[in-house]
N, C-alpha and C positions, 0 to 999 in steps of 0.2 A: 629187497625191500628199500630201502634209503630211496631207492628214484623213486617208486611208488609216493614214499612218504612224501618226496620233493613236488611230486605232482599235484597232490592234494592238497600240498601249501598252498603252491601257487593257482588251485583253482578255488579254491578260499578265499584268497588273494584280490582276484580277477573279480569273484560273484560281489564283493564287499565296496566295490569303486563302483560296481553298475547298482549296486542296491542304495547307494548314500542318498538321503535328502537332499534337493536342488541344495539347500541353503550349505550342504555340506561339502558338497563339490565344487566350490567356491563359484557359483553363478546365480550367487542368490539375490542380484540386482536385478534378475529378470522373475523373478519370480516371488520376489517379497511382495508385501501390499503397499504402496507405493502412496505417499504424504499427497495433501489434497494441494501442496504447492508443486510435485514432481507427478502430477497425474498424468503427465500426457505420454509418460512410458507405458506401453502396452503390455497387458499382463500375459506372461508367455507361461501356462500351467498346463502341466502334463497329467493332473487329476483332478478331476472334479470339482467346483468351488466347495461342496461340503464338506469335503474332507480336510478344507485349509484348517490351521487354526492359526492364531493371534501369536504375533510375536512377543518375547519376555520383554519388561523392561531394560532398557541398559542404562546403566547408571552413568554414563559419560553422556551419553546424547540427553540423557537428563538435566545433566548440571550445565552442558551447554545452554540447551535452552530455558533454563533459570536464569544465566546471567544475559540473553538476548532477549526477555521479555523485560527485564531493566533497562536495558539499552533502549526500546523501543518507549518504554515509558516515561526515559528521560527527552525524549524529543519532542513529547507534547510540553513537561514541564522541566525544566526550566526551558530548552531548547527553542521550541516554536513561539514560546510567550514571548522573550528575550530577542528572537530575529525579529517578528512583527512588531514587538513595543520598541525597539528601537529605531525603526522605519517612521513610525507617526511620529506626530509631534507631542510635546512634553506636557500637554494638558490631556492629555489621551491615552498614556502608556499604561496607566493604572486599569484602565478601563480593557485594554487585551491581555493584562495579565489575568485579570478578573475572570474574562470568559473562557480564560485557557482552561486555569482551574478548576472553575466550575464544572465545565463539561468532564472532566475528569469524578467529582463528583458523580453529578446525575448518568452520566453513561455508562460507569462503571456497576450502579449497580440495575439501570435498565438491561445490562448485558447478561447478567445472571441471573437476572428474574423472566426475563423476553426472551433478549435479541439474541443467547448464541443459539437458543433449541429455533427460532424463525431462522437463523442465519446456515446452522449444521444438520439442523434435529432431522428424522426421518421425513425423506421430501415429499410433499404431496404433488402429484404432478410435474416434479419437477421446477415449480415457481414457486416456492418458500416450504420451510420446516416447519414440521407439524409441533404440536405444543408438549410431546412428550417430555422435554427435557426443562418444561419450564420450572424455575427455581432451582435446575440443577439436578432436577429428577434422573436417577440412571448415570449420572456422570459420575466416575472414580477418580477420587484421588491420589490411589495407587498403582490403578491398573489402566493399559493401554485402552484405546476405543478398537473395536472391533465389530463388520458388520455380517453376522456371519452370513445372511442371505445373497448381499455381493461380494464376500470375499476380501472387502476394501477398509482401508481405515485409514483414517485420517492422520495419526502420528504411530504407529505401530512399536517404537521404542521409548516411549514416553508417557507418564499416564495422562487419562485421559483431561484430566483436570490441569493440569500445565499446557495443552494445547489450546484449552478455554482460554485460557490465562493469558498465554500467548496471543490470539484470536483479540480476547478484549481490548489491548493498546494499539490493535489496528482500527478497531470502532471508534474509539477515544480520538486518536489524532485527525482521522478523514474529514469530521464534521467541521475540528479546529482551521483547518485550510481555508475554508472560506471565510472565514474571519475576516481573511485580508480583501475580499473582493468590497464587505460593508464596513471596516475599520472607519472610527472617529464619525459614524451617524446612524447607527442603530439602538433603539433602546433594549436595554439588559432584560427587562422580562421578556418582549417580541422575542428577542434571542434566545432565550431559552427554551420558549416555547416551539419557534422553529427547530432548533438543533434537535430537540427530542421528536419531531414528528417528523422530520429529516430522515432521522434514524430509521425509524419504522417504517418509512414509506420510501424508502431511496436506499440505504444501503443493506439495511438485514434482507431485503428481497435479491439486491444484484450481489450481497455474497453468496447465498445460496445460488444462485444462478451459475457462477465460475466457479468455486470453488466447494460449494456443497454435493456429496454422493449423490446421483443422478439428475443436478441442477443440469437445465434445459441447453446451455452454453458452455458449461465447462466440458472437461475431460476427465473426472472424478468417475467412472463408469465401466463396465467391465471389458467396453472395444479399447478406451484408452485414447478416445478422438473427440474432437473438440476445441474449442479453443483454451488456451493458455493462459496464466497470469501467475508469474513465479512467486511475487512478492504484493502484488497490488496496483499495478498500472491500470489496471481496469479499476479493479474494485474500489481503489482509494482514490487515484489521481484523478482517472476521468469523472469518478461519481461527484468529487469535491469539485475540481477543475472547471468543467459546466454547471454545475452550478452555482461557483464563485459567476460565471458569466452573465446566468439569467438572473442572481442576486444585484450584481454593478446595474442591469439594467432597468431593473425596477425599481432597486432604492434612489438612481439619479445622480448627480454628482454633487461635491459635497461643494460648498461657498467657499466662493472664490476658486474650482477648478478651472483649467491649470494655470492661470496668469498671477494670482495670489499665493498660491500654496508653499510653503515653506520646506526647504531640503529635512531629510530624517533627523533627528532633534537629537540622537545618539548613536552615531555610526558603531561606535566599539561596541555596542551592546549587540547590534545586529552581526556583526563581527561573531562575535562569542557566540549568539544564537546558532547561527550558522555553521560554526563548527561543533557545535554542541550537537547538532542536525547530522551531520557529516559521523560523528562519532556513534548516534546511537542506528546510522544508516545499516551499520557494522551487522547490529542486531535485526533489524528492520528485513536486509536480505538474508546473507549468511542465516540465520536464524531461521528463513523459512525454508530451508533446507533438513529443517526440522531431527536434525541428528549433527555431529560431533565427524565428518567424512568428508568427504572428498568434494563432492559437491556443496558442502558450505565455503570451503576454501575456493572452488571455483567462483562461486555468488559472491563472496568478498573480493577477490580479485576484479572482477567486471564492474564490482560498485565503483571504487576508487576510484580504476585506470577511466573509466566512464566519468566520474566528479571532477578528477584532473583536469582531463582532452576538454572536458566542455566549461572549466574554469578560465583556460586555457584562450580558447576560441572567447569567448565573450568578453576579455580582458584586451586579446590580439583585435577585436572590431570596434571597441570602446577607441583603442589606440587609432588605428585608420581614420575610423568615422569622424571621431570627438577631437582629435588630438592628442587623446591623453589616454592612460587607461586608470580605470577611478575602482578603486575598492568595494562600490556599492555593485560595480558591474561583476568584478573578479567572485565575489561571495553570491550573487545574486546566480550567473552562470554555475556556479559551482552545484546548487543545492536544483538546479534544475539540469545536470547534467544526472546525479542522484537518481530524482523524481523519473527521468527519461529511463534510465537503464532498470529501474527496477521490475518490471514486467518480463524483462531477458536474463537478467543476472544469470539464472540456473540454465540455462540455452544454448550460452553464446560464449566463443572464446576469446581470447583476447583482442584478434583484429575485428569481432564484432561489437565490443565495448568499446573500441577508440570508433571506428564508424558511431555506433549510436552518440557517444559523446560527443561528437563536432557535427551531428545533425541537431544535438539539444543545446549546442552554444550558438549555434547559425540559426534557427529556423524560430526561438522564442526569442532572441535578441530583436529579429527584425517584428514581431509582433509587438513586444514590448517598446522600442526603442522609434521604429517607424509607424507600424498599423495603429497601434492604438492613441498614441497622439492626433491622428489624421480623424480615427473615428469618434473622438474626444468620448473616450469609456473610458468612466471612475474608475478602473479597477485598482483600488489604493494601493494594494500592495502587491498586485500581479499575481492572485493565486489563479487567474485562467491563464494569463501569458506563459506563466512559469507551470502551475500542474496540471493546468490540462491541455494546453499543446504538448507540454511533454510526455505526459500520460497517452495520449493519444499517438503521438510517433513510436514512443519505445513499446505499446501494443502491436504496430503493425510491422513494427522494425524485427519483434520479434519469426514472424511471416518470414521474412527475407535473409536473417543473420542466424536463425536457428543451425547447432551444429548435431548432426545425428550422433555424433561422439562424446557428447557430452550427456544428455538427459533423455537421447531417445526420441525426438521430434525431429523434421527436417525442413529447413524451411529453402526459399526460393533457390538460392544461390547454390543448394546443394541440389536442386533437381527436383522437387515437389512444391506443389501449389496447396494442395489441401491446408497444411497449415495457414499459408496465409489468406487464403480467403475464409478459415474460419475466424481468423482476429480481424479480419472486414466486418464479419457478421455481427462478432460479440462486440467491435467496436462503436458500429454505428447503433444498433439497439439500445446499448447502455447509454451511450451519449444524448441519443434522441429521448429518450426514458428520461432520462435525470436532469435536463430541459424542461422539458414539460411536467412533471410533477415537482419540481422544485418552485417552478414559476406559479403553477396552482394553489402551492404552500404557502407560498411570499402573499397571494392577494386572498386566502383565508385567517392567517396570522391577521393581515392588516386590518380586517374585519373586526377582527375580536381585541384586535390591542394594536393601536396604530405602532408601525413597525419604525418611522424615521422620528428623531428629536427635533425639538421645534428649533428656529432659527435661533433664538437665545442662547438655548441648549448647547447646540452644535459651536457659537460662538466661545461662550464659558468653557469645553470641554467634558466631555463626558466623565473625565475624575470626579469632578464636583459636584457635577447633577446629577451622573446616577449611582455614585458611591460616597459622595460627600468626603473624598480625602484627594489628597495631591503628591505627586510622586516628590517634588522639590521643595522643600521650604526656605526660604528666601530669609535671611536673617538682615533685620536694618540696620 
């Protein structure tokens, strides 16, 4: 009798183990609905999609993404505002600060009314989101998002409204990056009109293509194949950087460029802004894991190491070529490294981060210090040379250095070519689209409201001519 009871007990335990749900058996990373940024992980599901149910909200994940959202907000104001503001002449610093701050106002409202739905709403042929979520209709502030039709979730452990808010910060900073290409010479009213139109015509569609469920270029689909962009190398840096190139070409050079241009009026401001960008980038990249987990740690380590490597590389090249390492070069290199690793941060190991950081210090340095002067391109604050070139390098590098042990996708050096091909396709399509649409928008806006300030206004400065204010008071 005791033996029979023992056998029955053992049988019950064995059957319980095999009857466990995947989440209970310790393989939840294979079957859980992936986040939009970790969407490259193929969904391994033994049961039909219809039987899946959304995960419950996790308070730890929610707390981390609340913090990460605030960190990404900090990147625009005051991070980018001070970084760009310190690099212009003192008569134009307020214009840069005002442009960054106003984008926070305007694009926040556009996002909740239209932008979130167009970027992440139910797909229309993989090209754009529908109007189903206009005004945040059906966007819960307490429950995670879950798409019953596909079994996918943008973020299965945090409230849908928090994911929306986190994404809002990306939608704000992206057009703000373009300011670096036309600083000191664009009218404020025309700038606002261009930024609004650009968000609708470039940012919202591209965000859907790459990050939206069913987007035609991305990997958030049941097969888990397509291009990946962990935190915005394609959606943020390529769109903004290539658009910056189009803007610099369209606007032309500032008066006196390059011979009569003064150096940055307040380099310490730029360093403080760069430091705040670096600080916020931990939320930008590690927050894109959409949970307080190992993937967030991986992304944070990769982000920091790539930024440090790129800053060291740029400063070293400065030292070798110009005989002195410069503060401006060091902080520019660090920001370039952070931008370049952004699409790859959640897919690479530490050696991939170092390799990307080195490329981010080397190639943008060549563009900014050697190629740009020869082309006489007045990309005022190197938005194209740093963010555009860096975004392209990082987005392609994912297809080279992605480790299957990190997030399920495999790069060239680990024996797979499919991801590399997908990255090339996405970079090419998004780059050409951003260039063409941006140039067309500039021509349109210029007809409605002239983009460029007059010669007199440019000489006096945009602070006084556009805002009737001066950043610095001179005492007699």
